[in-house]
C-alpha positions in Angstrom: 58.6 18.6 -89.1 59.5 15.2 -90.5 56.4 13.0 -90.8 58.1 10.4 -93.0 61.8 9.6 -92.3 62.4 7.2 -95.2 60.4 5.4 -97.8 61.2 1.9 -99.1 60.0 1.9 -102.7 58.4 -1.0 -104.6 58.5 -3.5 -101.8 57.0 -6.8 -103.1 53.3 -7.2 -102.1 53.3 -3.9 -100.3 54.5 -1.2 -102.7 55.9 1.9 -101.1 56.5 1.5 -97.4 57.1 4.7 -95.4 58.9 4.8 -92.1 57.0 7.3 -90.1 58.6 9.4 -87.4 55.7 8.9 -85.0 56.0 5.1 -85.1 59.7 5.3 -84.6 59.3 7.6 -81.5 56.6 5.3 -80.1 58.9 2.3 -80.4 61.7 4.2 -78.7 59.3 5.0 -75.9 58.3 1.4 -75.6 62.0 0.4 -75.4 62.8 3.1 -72.8 59.7 2.3 -70.7 60.4 -1.5 -70.8 64.0 -0.9 -69.7 62.8 1.1 -66.6 60.1 -1.4 -65.8 62.5 -4.4 -65.9 64.7 -2.7 -63.3 61.8 -1.7 -61.2 60.2 -5.2 -61.1 63.6 -6.7 -60.2 63.9 -4.2 -57.3 60.4 -5.3 -56.1 61.5 -8.9 -56.2 59.8 -10.1 -59.4 62.4 -12.3 -60.9 60.4 -14.0 -63.6 62.3 -13.3 -66.8 59.0 -13.4 -68.8 57.1 -11.0 -66.6 58.3 -7.7 -68.3 57.6 -8.9 -71.8 54.2 -10.4 -70.9 53.2 -7.2 -69.0 54.3 -4.8 -71.7 52.6 -6.8 -74.4 49.3 -6.9 -72.5 49.4 -3.3 -71.5 50.1 -2.2 -75.1 47.2 -4.2 -76.6 44.7 -3.1 -74.0 46.1 0.4 -74.0 45.6 0.9 -77.8 42.2 -0.7 -77.6 41.2 1.7 -74.8 42.6 4.6 -76.7 40.6 3.7 -79.8 37.3 2.9 -78.0 37.5 6.2 -76.1 37.9 8.0 -79.4 34.9 6.3 -80.8 32.8 7.2 -77.7 33.8 10.9 -78.2 33.4 10.7 -82.0 30.5 8.3 -82.8 30.6 9.5 -86.4 33.9 7.5 -86.8 32.0 4.3 -86.3 31.7 2.3 -89.6 31.0 -1.1 -88.2 32.6 -3.6 -85.8 36.0 -3.3 -87.6 36.2 0.3 -86.3 36.9 -1.1 -82.8 40.4 -2.2 -83.9 41.0 0.1 -86.9 44.0 1.8 -85.4 45.3 2.4 -89.0 42.6 5.0 -89.4 44.0 7.1 -86.6 41.8 8.5 -83.9 43.0 7.5 -80.4 42.8 9.3 -77.0 45.7 9.1 -74.6 43.5 9.0 -71.5 41.7 6.0 -72.9 45.1 4.4 -73.5 46.1 4.9 -69.9 42.9 3.4 -68.5 42.9 0.6 -71.1 46.5 -0.2 -70.1 45.5 -0.1 -66.5 42.9 -2.8 -67.0 45.4 -5.0 -68.7 47.9 -4.4 -65.9 45.3 -5.1 -63.3 44.6 -8.5 -64.9 48.3 -9.3 -65.1 48.7 -8.4 -61.4 45.9 -10.6 -60.3 47.1 -13.5 -62.5 50.7 -13.2 -61.1 49.5 -12.5 -57.6 51.3 -9.2 -57.4 49.6 -6.5 -55.3 48.0 -4.1 -57.7 49.2 -0.9 -56.0 52.8 -2.3 -56.0 52.7 -3.1 -59.7 51.2 0.3 -60.4 54.1 2.0 -58.6 56.6 0.2 -60.9 54.6 0.9 -64.1 53.9 4.6 -63.7 57.4 6.0 -64.2 57.8 3.6 -67.1 54.7 4.9 -68.7 55.7 8.6 -68.6 59.3 7.8 -69.7 57.8 6.3 -72.8 55.4 9.2 -73.3 58.3 11.7 -73.5 59.2 10.1 -76.8 55.6 9.6 -78.0 54.8 13.3 -77.7 57.9 14.2 -79.7 56.6 11.9 -82.3 53.3 13.9 -82.3 55.4 17.1 -82.8 57.2 15.5 -85.8 54.0 14.7 -87.6 52.1 17.8 -86.5 49.5 16.0 -84.4 48.0 17.5 -81.2 49.0 20.9 -82.4 48.6 24.1 -80.4 46.7 27.3 -80.8 48.1 30.3 -82.7 50.3 32.5 -80.5 52.8 35.3 -80.8 55.0 34.0 -78.0 58.8 34.0 -78.8 59.0 30.2 -78.5 56.1 29.6 -81.0 56.7 27.0 -83.7 55.8 27.3 -87.3 55.1 24.2 -89.4 56.2 24.5 -93.1 53.9 25.7 -95.8 53.5 23.8 -98.1 53.1 20.9 -95.8 55.3 17.8 -96.3 53.7 14.5 -97.1 52.1 12.8 -94.0 51.7 16.1 -92.1 48.6 16.3 -89.8 48.6 20.1 -89.5 45.5 21.6 -91.1 46.1 23.6 -94.3 45.0 26.9 -92.7 47.6 26.5 -89.8 50.6 25.7 -92.0 53.0 28.6 -91.7 51.2 30.1 -88.7 53.1 30.4 -85.3 51.5 28.0 -82.9 52.0 26.9 -79.3 54.2 23.8 -79.3 51.6 21.9 -77.3 53.3 18.6 -78.1 56.5 19.7 -76.6 54.7 21.1 -73.6 53.3 17.6 -73.1 56.7 16.0 -73.6 58.3 18.3 -71.0 55.4 17.7 -68.6 56.0 13.9 -69.0 59.7 14.4 -68.3 59.0 16.3 -65.1 56.4 13.8 -64.0 58.8 10.9 -64.7 61.6 12.5 -62.7 59.3 13.1 -59.7 57.8 9.6 -59.9 61.2 7.9 -60.2 62.5 9.6 -57.1 59.4 8.8 -55.2 59.5 5.1 -56.4 63.0 4.5 -54.9 62.0 6.2 -51.6 58.3 5.1 -51.4 56.9 4.5 -48.0 53.9 2.3 -48.9 52.4 0.4 -51.9 50.4 2.7 -54.2 52.3 5.9 -53.3 53.5 6.4 -56.8 50.2 5.3 -58.3 48.0 8.0 -56.7 50.6 10.7 -57.1 50.7 9.9 -60.8 47.0 10.5 -61.1 47.2 13.9 -59.4 50.2 15.2 -61.2 49.1 14.1 -64.7 45.6 15.3 -64.2 46.7 18.8 -63.2 49.4 19.0 -65.9 47.1 17.8 -68.7 44.3 20.1 -67.6 46.6 23.1 -67.9 48.2 22.1 -71.2 44.8 21.6 -72.8 44.3 25.4 -72.8 47.1 25.7 -75.4 45.8 23.0 -77.7 44.3 24.0 -81.1 42.8 20.7 -82.3 39.4 21.5 -80.7 37.4 19.4 -83.2 39.4 16.3 -82.6 39.3 16.6 -78.8 35.6 17.1 -78.2 34.1 19.5 -75.7 31.4 19.4 -73.0 30.6 22.9 -72.1 33.6 25.2 -71.6 36.1 22.3 -71.1 37.5 19.7 -73.4 36.8 16.0 -72.8 40.4 15.6 -71.6 39.9 18.4 -69.0 36.8 16.7 -67.6 38.7 13.4 -67.4 41.6 15.3 -65.8 39.3 16.5 -63.0 38.0 13.0 -62.5 41.5 11.6 -62.5 42.7 14.0 -59.8 39.7 13.1 -57.7 40.3 9.4 -58.2 44.0 9.8 -57.2 43.0 11.5 -54.0 40.4 8.9 -53.3 43.0 6.1 -53.9 45.4 7.9 -51.5 42.7 8.0 -48.8 41.8 4.3 -49.2 45.2 2.9 -49.3 46.3 1.1 -46.1 49.6 3.0 -46.0 51.4 -0.1 -44.6 55.1 0.8 -44.3 57.4 -0.8 -46.8 61.2 -0.7 -46.9 62.6 1.6 -49.6 63.5 -0.3 -52.7 67.0 -0.3 -54.0 68.1 -0.8 -57.7 68.6 -4.5 -58.3 71.6 -5.5 -60.4 70.9 -7.3 -63.7 71.4 -11.1 -63.5 75.1 -11.7 -64.2 76.0 -14.4 -66.7 77.8 -17.5 -65.4 81.6 -17.3 -65.8 83.2 -19.4 -68.4 84.4 -22.7 -67.1 81.9 -22.8 -64.3 80.9 -26.3 -63.3 77.5 -27.5 -64.7 75.2 -30.4 -64.1 75.7 -33.1 -61.4 78.3 -32.3 -58.9 78.1 -28.5 -59.2 78.2 -26.7 -55.8 
């Protein structure tokens, strides 16, 4: 566990500024996901050089807001006034809310750029799960989304005493736990590999989109049984909030599959990055 990688001391106006491992891993995830998305959009014929940056920025903003607002809906006691709606620095976000919030932002982008929503979704889903691989490792490094106690041989034990910035409860420090964060990271890796393969071989717009909903819903439902942060997740009956949302997500994915027109499309091929013009090439008037 390494919650804080480095601390810059006595920074003017800010004091001590810690570099947190979770933030670093999230940024790596954004970079990896953006790289995938750029290639996927080029392969689909979207050549606007600003499209990727605009889409990623919008999806991040709406995604974090969705994650925060979903947390507040599950934990109304965290509401301390309108500022709570954007108080990401307080912690308290829900990944499912982030997915659906990001989906709303992406839908708006698709409508504005006149890109079919199912087609854009096909390009975005592998990028999302590539980024999530890194994000869940970040959860592991800070002890967030921890698992239940277990005696399995691959159990992980977080240090006791806890290092600064650790999110493991005091009573679970030094206790063997399910590495639920790594389960989620591995699940995201498998889903990414499946989605990437399907993307390059897809037969119709939306094929990757509905498959994502089904795979993630099933995987998340199962991993939830190993989670130990029950108070943070919220429960309705015998299932966690995420498990109920997982059931709804699978059902929605199957509904999307049934409603899609399944109009055949040619398999996409990786598009090369734009090559720079060679030195000495003619420019301006008279160029061929």
